[in-house]
C-alpha positions in Angstrom: 117.4 96.9 69.4 116.4 100.5 70.0 118.3 102.2 72.8 116.3 103.0 75.9 116.0 106.5 77.3 117.4 107.2 80.7 115.0 106.0 83.5 113.8 108.5 86.1 115.8 109.1 89.2 113.8 108.1 92.3 114.4 109.4 95.7 115.7 106.6 98.0 116.4 104.2 95.1 119.2 103.5 92.7 118.6 102.4 89.2 120.3 99.1 88.3 118.7 97.7 85.1 116.2 98.5 82.3 114.4 95.9 80.2 112.3 96.7 77.2 109.4 97.7 79.4 110.4 97.7 83.0 113.0 99.4 85.2 114.6 98.0 88.3 115.9 99.8 91.3 117.6 98.8 94.6 117.7 100.8 97.8 120.1 103.7 97.7 121.4 102.9 101.2 123.0 99.7 99.9 120.7 97.2 101.5 120.0 94.2 99.3 116.7 92.7 100.6 114.4 94.6 98.3 113.8 95.6 94.7 111.5 98.2 93.2 110.1 97.0 89.9 108.6 99.8 87.9 106.4 99.0 84.8 107.0 101.7 82.2 104.6 102.8 79.5 107.0 101.7 76.8 105.9 99.2 74.2 108.1 96.9 72.2 107.8 94.8 69.1 110.2 93.0 66.8 113.2 93.7 69.3 112.6 97.5 69.2 111.2 99.8 71.8 108.7 101.9 69.9 107.6 105.6 70.1 105.5 107.0 71.5 104.8 105.0 74.6 101.2 103.8 75.6 100.1 106.2 78.4 98.6 104.3 81.4 100.0 100.9 80.2 102.3 100.5 83.1 99.6 101.1 85.7 97.2 98.6 84.1 99.9 95.8 84.0 100.8 96.6 87.7 97.3 96.6 89.1 96.4 93.5 87.1 99.4 91.6 88.4 98.6 92.7 92.0 95.0 91.5 91.4 96.2 88.1 90.3 98.8 87.9 93.2 96.0 88.3 95.7 94.2 85.2 94.2 97.1 82.8 93.8 97.9 80.5 96.6 101.6 80.5 95.9 104.0 82.7 97.9 104.9 85.8 95.8 107.7 88.4 95.8 105.6 91.4 97.0 106.9 93.0 100.2 104.4 94.6 102.6 104.5 97.8 104.4 106.8 97.9 107.3 109.4 95.6 105.5 112.2 98.1 106.1 112.4 99.2 102.5 112.4 102.9 101.4 109.1 104.3 100.6 107.8 103.9 97.0 108.0 107.3 95.2 104.7 108.8 94.5 105.6 109.5 91.0 105.7 105.8 90.2 103.3 104.4 92.9 100.6 103.4 90.5 103.0 101.3 88.3 105.6 100.0 90.8 105.9 96.8 92.9 107.8 96.7 96.1 109.3 93.3 96.1 111.7 91.0 98.0 114.9 90.5 96.2 115.2 86.9 95.1 117.6 84.5 93.4 115.8 83.9 90.1 115.6 80.5 88.5 116.7 80.6 84.8 113.6 79.1 83.6 110.5 80.6 82.0 107.6 78.5 83.0 105.4 78.5 80.0 102.0 76.9 80.2 99.9 76.4 77.1 96.1 75.7 77.2 95.9 76.3 73.4 98.1 75.5 70.5 99.1 78.8 68.8 102.1 81.1 68.3 105.6 79.6 68.4 104.1 76.4 69.8 101.9 75.9 66.9 104.8 76.6 64.4 106.9 73.9 66.2 104.0 71.5 66.1 103.7 72.0 62.4 107.4 71.1 62.1 107.6 68.2 64.5 104.2 67.2 65.7 105.3 68.1 69.3 106.0 71.2 71.5 109.2 71.1 73.6 109.2 67.4 73.3 105.6 66.8 74.1 103.9 64.7 71.4 100.4 66.1 70.5 97.6 64.6 68.5 97.7 65.0 64.7 95.4 67.4 62.8 95.4 70.2 65.4 94.9 73.7 64.0 96.0 77.1 65.0 94.1 78.2 68.2 92.8 74.7 69.1 92.4 74.3 72.8 94.3 71.4 74.4 92.5 68.8 76.4 95.1 69.1 79.1 97.4 72.2 79.5 101.0 71.4 78.8 104.1 72.8 80.5 106.8 73.9 78.0 109.6 75.6 79.8 112.2 78.0 78.2 115.7 78.8 79.2 116.1 82.5 80.0 119.1 83.5 77.9 121.6 86.1 78.8 120.9 89.7 78.1 120.8 90.4 74.4 120.0 86.8 73.4 116.7 85.0 72.7 115.2 82.6 75.1 115.4 79.0 74.1 112.5 76.5 74.3 113.7 73.4 76.2 112.4 70.0 77.3 111.4 69.4 80.9 114.3 67.1 81.1 116.7 69.9 80.2 115.1 72.1 82.8 115.8 69.4 85.4 119.5 69.4 84.2 119.6 73.2 84.9 117.9 73.5 88.2 117.7 70.0 89.6 114.8 67.5 89.5 113.2 68.7 92.6 113.0 72.3 91.7 112.0 71.5 88.1 109.1 69.4 89.3 108.0 72.1 91.8 108.1 74.8 89.0 106.1 72.6 86.7 103.5 71.6 89.2 103.1 75.1 90.6 102.8 76.5 87.1 100.1 74.1 85.9 98.1 74.6 89.1 98.1 78.4 88.8 97.3 78.2 85.2 94.4 75.9 85.7 92.9 78.1 88.4 93.4 81.3 86.4 92.0 79.7 83.2 88.8 78.8 85.1 88.4 82.3 86.7 89.0 83.9 83.3 86.3 81.7 81.8 83.8 82.9 84.3 84.5 86.4 83.0 84.1 85.4 79.4 87.8 85.3 78.6 89.9 82.4 77.3 93.3 82.2 78.8 95.3 80.6 75.9 98.9 80.5 77.4 101.0 82.4 79.8 104.5 82.4 81.4 105.6 82.4 85.0 108.8 83.2 86.7 110.0 82.0 90.1 112.9 82.6 92.4 114.1 81.6 95.8 114.4 83.9 98.8 118.1 83.6 99.9 117.1 84.8 103.4 114.8 81.8 104.0 115.9 79.1 106.3 116.9 75.8 104.9 113.8 73.5 104.5 111.4 76.5 104.1 109.3 75.5 101.1 107.7 79.0 100.9 111.2 80.5 100.6 112.3 78.0 98.0 109.6 78.7 95.5 108.5 82.3 95.2 106.3 83.7 92.3 107.9 86.8 90.9 107.9 89.2 88.0 104.5 90.2 86.4 101.8 87.5 86.5 99.0 86.8 84.1 99.1 90.2 82.4 98.5 91.2 78.8 102.2 91.2 78.3 102.9 87.8 79.7 99.8 85.9 78.6 97.6 85.5 75.6 93.9 86.1 76.3 91.0 85.8 73.8 87.4 87.0 74.0 85.3 83.8 74.6 82.3 85.1 72.7 84.4 85.6 69.5 86.6 82.5 70.1 83.6 80.1 70.1 81.8 81.8 67.2 82.7 79.5 64.4 81.2 81.9 61.8 83.9 84.4 62.5 87.3 84.3 60.6 90.1 82.7 62.6 92.0 86.0 62.9 89.0 87.6 64.6 88.5 84.6 66.9 92.0 84.7 68.0 92.3 88.6 68.4 94.3 88.9 71.7 94.0 91.4 74.5 97.6 92.7 74.0 99.8 94.6 71.6 98.9 92.6 68.6 97.5 95.8 67.2 101.0 97.3 67.3 102.6 94.3 65.6 100.0 94.3 62.8 100.5 97.9 62.1 104.2 97.7 62.1 104.1 94.6 59.8 102.0 96.6 57.3 104.0 99.9 57.5 107.6 98.8 58.1 110.1 96.6 56.3 112.0 95.9 59.5 115.1 97.9 58.2 116.5 100.7 60.3 114.5 102.3 63.0 110.7 101.6 63.1 108.2 104.4 62.5 106.4 106.3 65.2 103.0 104.8 66.1 100.0 106.9 65.0 97.8 108.3 67.8 94.9 105.9 66.8 97.1 102.8 67.2 98.3 104.0 70.6 94.6 104.6 71.7 93.5 101.3 70.3 96.3 99.5 72.1 95.5 101.1 75.4 91.8 100.3 75.0 92.6 96.6 74.5 94.7 96.4 77.7 92.1 98.3 79.6 89.2 96.0 78.3 91.0 92.9 79.6 91.7 94.6 83.0 88.0 95.6 83.2 86.7 92.2 82.2 88.8 90.3 84.7 88.7 92.6 87.6 85.2 94.1 87.2 86.7 97.6 87.8 
């Protein structure tokens, strides 16, 4: 995987981790109640962080997450003003989330409202997805009559996540927590899918991550299940344009064109043999990718 460049130094905060597209900071004073999650403009594909970044991408993802957080009736990790955390530095304010520091559950809570991607590949092999049997004869992109919950185990750093059955998730986190994760994920997905449909967008699938607040008192349900990470963004979800999706005259590739970095993946697949370092993205691919992220943001939020 491509090595990441050094993250920026931020006044009042200490850098502790960088993923492919986000940087995490803790208060420099040593307190452990908060975390600063900064969405970079980096873009990744095929386990490489690519050059150049997509200017403005981090701000779009952050504002869209915040927009969804304000509409989801599940406690989330955002920390309000006056929480005692250091101020969010101005240079990252548009792409940073000040959050409560949580103990994260090792489960990616994936909900699929359509059969596509890795789920479709598994269905072709086995007739099921994560142990859930599906009707025969489904094709790539078909909507499911009822959304399905297909969790994944969050593998250690450097390893790939593993699709698991619900039963395996219960072994990892306990039956009570596993059921709460499943039920909350399906409820959030259903509400988000309906709202997206009102705006002419199909929400095909998404992933949620949850944690628990270690400072919550015993028996505090809100502290036990807290929605974290990004939520319902282009990087964590697959969205399709409804007018194209339901146009049977269009080729399947056009119907399933997603509002994400698929443009980048397609360009790399056509221009790189996956040996060595990937080539730099052309300016037009950078511009087209940003436009796709921006269009989804505008369609959903009306801004």
